[in-house]
C-alpha positions in Angstrom: 26.8 6.2 -36.1 26.3 2.6 -37.8 23.4 1.4 -39.1 23.3 -2.6 -38.8 20.6 -3.4 -40.9 19.6 -2.8 -44.4 16.0 -2.5 -43.7 14.9 1.0 -44.7 12.0 0.8 -42.1 14.0 0.3 -38.7 17.6 1.7 -37.8 19.6 0.6 -34.5 22.0 3.5 -33.8 25.5 3.4 -32.3 26.4 6.1 -30.2 29.8 6.0 -28.6 30.3 7.8 -25.2 32.4 10.6 -26.8 29.4 11.1 -29.6 27.0 11.0 -27.1 28.3 13.2 -24.3 29.1 16.1 -27.0 26.0 17.8 -28.1 26.0 21.4 -28.7 22.7 22.5 -27.1 20.5 25.4 -27.9 19.1 27.9 -25.4 16.0 25.9 -25.5 17.6 23.0 -25.1 19.5 24.1 -22.2 16.3 25.1 -20.8 14.5 21.9 -21.0 17.2 19.9 -19.9 18.0 21.6 -16.8 14.0 21.5 -15.9 14.3 18.2 -16.1 17.3 17.8 -14.1 16.2 19.9 -11.5 12.3 19.0 -11.1 12.4 15.3 -12.3 13.4 13.8 -9.0 11.0 15.4 -6.9 8.0 13.5 -8.7 6.5 11.1 -6.2 4.7 8.8 -9.0 5.7 7.6 -12.4 2.9 9.9 -13.9 4.1 13.1 -12.3 7.8 12.0 -13.4 6.8 11.6 -17.1 4.2 14.6 -17.5 7.3 16.6 -16.5 9.1 15.2 -19.2 6.6 15.4 -21.9 5.6 19.1 -21.1 9.3 20.1 -20.6 10.9 18.5 -23.7 8.3 18.9 -26.6 9.8 22.1 -27.5 13.3 20.5 -28.0 12.1 17.2 -29.5 9.0 16.4 -31.8 6.4 14.7 -29.7 3.1 13.5 -30.0 3.3 10.7 -27.8 5.7 9.6 -25.2 5.3 6.0 -23.3 7.4 4.2 -20.8 7.6 0.2 -20.4 9.5 -2.1 -17.9 10.8 -5.0 -18.2 8.9 -8.0 -16.1 10.4 -11.0 -14.6 8.5 -13.4 -16.6 10.5 -11.8 -20.3 7.6 -9.7 -20.9 7.6 -5.9 -21.4 4.9 -4.3 -20.0 3.4 -0.5 -20.6 3.0 1.5 -17.7 2.8 5.0 -18.6 1.5 6.6 -21.8 0.4 10.4 -22.5 -0.3 11.6 -26.1 -1.6 15.0 -27.4 -4.7 13.4 -29.4 -7.3 10.8 -28.7 -8.0 8.0 -28.1 -5.0 6.2 -27.0 -5.2 2.4 -28.3 -1.5 1.2 -26.9 -2.1 2.1 -23.4 -1.1 1.3 -20.0 -1.2 -2.4 -19.3 -0.6 -3.8 -23.1 2.4 -6.5 -22.7 4.2 -8.6 -25.0 6.8 -10.8 -25.3 10.7 -9.9 -26.3 11.4 -13.0 -27.8 12.0 -12.1 -31.3 11.0 -8.5 -30.8 13.3 -5.3 -32.2 12.8 -4.2 -28.8 14.7 -7.0 -27.1 17.6 -5.8 -29.4 17.4 -2.4 -28.0 17.4 -3.5 -24.4 20.1 -6.2 -24.7 22.4 -3.9 -26.6 21.9 -0.3 -25.2 21.3 0.8 -28.7 18.3 3.5 -29.3 15.9 2.3 -32.2 14.3 4.8 -35.0 11.4 3.6 -37.3 11.0 6.8 -39.5 7.9 5.1 -41.3 5.6 3.1 -39.1 3.3 2.2 -42.1 6.1 1.0 -44.2 7.4 -0.9 -41.0 4.1 -2.4 -40.4 3.8 -3.5 -44.0 7.2 -5.7 -43.6 6.1 -6.7 -40.1 2.1 -7.3 -40.5 2.2 -9.5 -37.5 3.4 -6.6 -35.2 0.7 -6.1 -33.1 1.9 -2.9 -31.3 2.9 -1.1 -34.6 -0.6 -1.8 -35.7 -2.0 0.1 -32.7 0.1 2.8 -33.3 -0.6 3.3 -36.9 -4.6 3.6 -36.0 -3.8 5.9 -33.7 -2.2 8.0 -36.4 1.3 7.6 -35.3 3.8 7.5 -38.2 7.4 7.8 -36.8 9.0 6.7 -33.6 12.3 6.2 -31.7 13.1 4.1 -28.7 15.6 4.5 -26.0 16.5 1.6 -23.2 16.5 3.0 -19.9 19.1 1.5 -17.6 20.2 2.5 -14.0 24.0 1.7 -12.7 24.3 -0.9 -15.8 20.7 -2.4 -15.2 18.2 -2.3 -18.2 14.8 -1.7 -16.6 13.1 -0.7 -19.7 12.3 1.6 -22.5 11.1 5.1 -23.4 9.3 5.9 -26.5 8.7 9.1 -28.2 6.6 9.3 -31.3 5.2 11.7 -33.9 2.1 12.0 -36.0 4.7 13.0 -39.1 6.9 10.5 -41.1 10.8 11.1 -40.4 10.4 13.1 -37.3 13.5 11.9 -35.8 17.1 12.8 -37.2 20.7 11.9 -35.3 20.2 14.9 -33.0 17.0 14.2 -31.9 17.9 10.8 -31.1 20.6 12.2 -29.0 18.6 14.3 -27.5 16.1 11.6 -26.4 19.1 9.1 -25.1 20.3 12.4 -22.8 16.8 12.9 -21.5 16.2 9.0 -20.9 19.4 8.8 -19.0 18.5 12.0 -17.0 15.2 10.4 -15.7 16.1 6.8 -15.7 16.8 6.6 -12.0 13.7 8.6 -10.9 11.4 6.7 -13.3 12.6 3.4 -11.7 12.2 4.8 -8.2 8.5 5.9 -9.2 7.7 2.4 -10.7 9.3 0.4 -7.8 7.1 2.6 -5.1 3.9 2.1 -7.1 4.7 -1.6 -7.6 5.0 -2.0 -3.6 1.8 0.0 -3.3 -0.1 -2.3 -5.6 1.6 -5.4 -3.8 0.3 -4.1 -0.4 -3.4 -3.4 -1.9 -3.2 -7.0 -3.0 -2.1 -8.2 0.3 -4.6 -6.3 2.0 -7.4 -7.3 -0.3 -6.2 -11.2 0.1 -5.9 -10.7 3.9 -9.4 -9.3 4.1 -11.0 -11.9 1.8 -9.4 -15.0 3.6 -10.1 -13.2 7.2 -13.8 -12.9 6.2 -14.4 -16.2 4.6 -12.7 -17.7 7.7 -14.6 -15.5 10.5 -18.2 -16.8 10.1 -17.0 -20.9 10.1 -15.1 -20.2 13.4 -17.7 -18.3 14.9 -20.2 -21.1 14.3 -17.8 -23.7 15.9 -17.6 -21.5 19.2 -21.2 -21.2 19.1 -21.7 -25.1 18.7 -19.2 -25.5 21.4 -21.5 -23.6 23.8 -24.3 -25.7 22.9 -22.6 -28.8 23.9 -20.6 -27.8 27.1 -24.3 -26.3 28.1 -25.8 -29.6 27.7 -28.4 -28.4 25.4 -28.2 -31.6 23.4 -27.0 -34.1 26.1 -25.0 -33.9 29.3 -21.4 -34.6 28.3 -18.5 -36.5 30.4 -16.1 -34.4 32.1 -13.3 -35.5 29.7 -15.8 -34.7 26.9 -16.2 -31.3 28.1 -12.7 -30.3 28.6 -11.9 -31.5 24.9 -14.7 -29.2 23.7 -13.9 -26.4 25.8 -10.3 -26.7 24.5 -11.4 -26.5 21.1 -13.6 -23.5 21.9 -10.6 -21.7 23.2 -8.4 -22.2 20.3 -11.3 -21.0 18.0 -11.9 -18.0 20.0 -7.9 -17.1 19.6 -8.1 -17.4 16.0 -11.2 -15.3 15.7 -9.4 -12.5 18.0 -6.6 -12.6 15.1 -9.2 -12.5 12.3 -10.3 -9.4 13.8 -6.9 -7.8 14.1 -6.4 -8.7 10.4 -10.1 -7.3 9.2 -9.3 -4.4 11.4 -5.9 -3.8 9.7 -7.4 -4.3 6.5 -10.4 -1.8 7.2 -7.8 1.1 8.0 -5.2 0.4 5.6 -7.6 -0.5 2.7 -7.3 2.0 -0.7 -10.9 2.8 -0.2 -10.7 3.9 3.4 -11.9 7.4 4.9 -12.5 8.4 8.1 -16.4 9.3 8.8 -16.5 11.7 11.7 -20.0 12.2 12.6 -21.3 14.9 15.3 -22.6 14.4 18.8 -21.6 10.5 19.3 -21.7 9.6 22.8 -18.6 7.9 23.7 -20.2 5.8 26.4 -23.1 4.5 24.8 -21.9 4.5 21.2 -18.3 3.4 21.7 -17.4 1.9 25.0 -20.4 -0.2 25.8 -20.3 -1.6 22.5 -16.7 -2.5 22.6 -17.8 -3.9 26.0 -20.0 -6.4 24.3 -17.6 -7.2 21.7 -15.2 -8.7 24.0 -17.4 -9.9 26.8 -16.4 -13.8 26.0 -12.8 -12.8 26.5 -13.6 -11.1 29.9 -15.8 -14.1 30.7 -13.0 -16.6 29.7 -10.6 -14.9 32.0 -12.9 -14.0 34.8 -12.0 -10.5 34.4 -13.9 -8.1 36.8 -15.1 -5.0 34.8 -15.3 -1.7 36.6 -16.4 1.1 34.7 -15.4 4.6 35.8 -17.6 6.4 33.4 -19.5 9.9 33.2 -23.2 9.6 34.6 -24.6 11.5 31.3 -23.7 11.4 27.9 -20.1 12.2 26.4 -21.0 13.8 23.0 -17.8 13.7 20.8 -17.4 14.3 17.2 -15.5 11.0 15.9 -16.0 7.8 13.7 -17.7 5.5 16.2 -17.1 2.3 14.8 -13.3 3.1 14.2 -13.4 4.2 18.0 -15.0 0.9 19.2 -12.2 -0.8 17.5 -9.8 0.7 19.6 -11.6 0.1 22.9 -12.4 -3.4 22.1 -8.5 -4.0 21.4 -7.9 -2.3 24.8 -10.0 -4.3 26.5 -9.1 -7.7 25.0 -5.5 -6.9 25.8 -6.2 -6.3 29.3 -8.3 -9.4 29.5 -5.5 -11.3 27.7 -2.4 -10.1 29.4 -4.2 -9.3 32.7 -4.3 -11.4 35.6 -7.0 -14.5 35.6 -9.4 -12.9 37.8 -8.2 -9.7 38.0 -9.6 -6.1 37.7 -10.1 -4.0 34.7 -11.0 -0.7 35.0 -12.3 1.5 31.9 -12.5 5.3 32.5 -13.7 8.2 30.1 -13.6 11.8 30.6 -13.4 15.2 28.9 -10.7 17.5 29.2 -10.2 20.9 27.7 -10.9 20.5 24.0 -10.8 16.7 24.1 -12.0 13.5 25.3 -9.8 10.5 26.7 -10.7 7.0 27.5 -8.4 4.7 29.5 -8.2 0.8 30.4 -6.1 -0.4 33.4 -5.7 -3.9 34.3 -3.9 -5.5 37.0 -1.2 -8.1 35.8 2.4 -8.4 35.0 2.5 -5.4 32.8 5.7 -4.3 30.8 9.1 -2.9 31.5 9.8 0.9 30.3 12.3 -0.5 27.6 9.2 -2.2 25.8 7.6 1.3 25.3 9.2 2.2 21.9 8.3 -1.6 20.3 4.2 -1.3 21.8 2.5 0.2 18.8 4.7 -1.1 16.0 3.1 -3.4 13.4 3.8 -7.1 14.3 5.6 -6.2 17.0 5.0 -8.3 20.4 6.7 -8.2 23.8 8.9 -11.0 25.0 7.5 -11.3 28.5 6.2 -14.4 30.3 2.7 -13.3 29.9 2.9 -12.6 26.1 4.8 -16.0 25.8 1.9 -17.8 27.3 -0.7 -16.1 25.3 -0.1 -15.5 21.4 -1.4 -12.9 19.3 -0.9 -10.9 15.8 1.2 -7.8 17.0 -1.3 -5.8 15.1 -3.9 -4.6 17.8 -1.8 -1.9 19.2 -0.7 -0.7 15.8 -4.2 -0.7 14.4 -5.1 1.5 17.5 -2.6 4.0 17.1 -3.2 4.2 13.4 -7.1 4.9 14.2 -6.3 7.5 17.1 -3.8 9.3 14.9 -6.2 9.7 12.2 -8.6 11.6 14.7 -5.3 13.7 15.3 -5.1 12.2 18.6 -2.3 10.4 20.7 -2.2 6.8 22.4 -0.1 6.2 25.3 0.9 3.2 27.4 2.2 2.9 30.8 3.0 0.1 33.6 4.3 -0.9 37.0 5.9 -4.4 36.1 4.1 -6.9 38.4 1.2 -4.6 39.2 -0.7 -3.1 36.6 -0.7 -1.8 32.9 -2.9 1.1 31.4 -3.2 2.0 28.0 -5.2 5.4 27.3 -5.9 7.9 24.1 -7.1 11.2 23.9 -8.8 12.8 20.8 -9.5 16.4 20.3 -13.2 17.4 19.9 -13.5 18.1 17.1 -10.6 15.8 15.6 -7.9 17.6 14.2 -6.5 17.0 10.7 -3.8 14.2 11.4 
């Protein structure tokens, strides 16, 4: 091992492959590394992976604190997980600093581990090191840092720290490096999954915010158009009426898209939960309010709505607000893709231990080959009817999500050129999806 600096407060260590691989392990070390090898890949989150490392390796390698930090695209390194055997932790998750001029930069660039045997002495030599100052305030007195690499790519570093000065000798460095090599791939996988989840949450929040901000102005445009075409502020010439009606149609289309995005943001949001209430009237609390939601779309298409509903209440345990989204989507699609002036039939009933709702429309329908694509997110059928009328490709996906959250099933059937029918069944009470 070579020490490339005359400083006594920091060492970078060269560990040739043969030296690194040759490590006569004790029984305790063998058990700890075996536990890491066998269990760490099963961790689905960064915290699960690193908690296992912390618990499994404290016996073989002095440790009061372990931290993991990852390289970001902007040249900074960011702490993403920290666990310590003491409180308070001052340098925690989210802490970041630039690698420019940092000793960590050399660890990552060279792939060589770093040991600081006396953090107080190191801080005296580097008083500008904010991270060292925080660690010293925590009571940490020595640390070692190993690079995390996957298939030759540097992804970050793993820190192991002790509240005792000079806790780490060359053997401890070898062990720490062996642990880092074993967990790097699992750590990167968990980190990337969490980044994707965070990006998805941010996308949903942004989508919901923008949709909410646009919804009210567009609804006002539609209302103003109705006022104009209704003659409430004076008669319009035929050409003026045509232009205003075209404006209203485009605004209603945008409102329908926004409704799809808002529905999706609701059911996939981080704070979403199914709110099942007993004794919901499927007709009065779900179907009829859904009809009101799409009344303007039915009117625009001249659709004839036929209700094939039970004469009395159909009580069911469900989340009424979410099921209204499903029925409104199915009715809206029936109007949009059905024949102009065609019949739309909404039916409901009770089966053994379940309730069902179906919406059938006259129209072009769809081929059987299209069935596998119907309920996918952002998936739209390529037929003459769908090309004429644009959509988000989200409505049926959202319907499927809501029905399955109730433990139910949604289905589709069609006779091309004649009709299409979408139906769903949910158990009562709902089964856990």
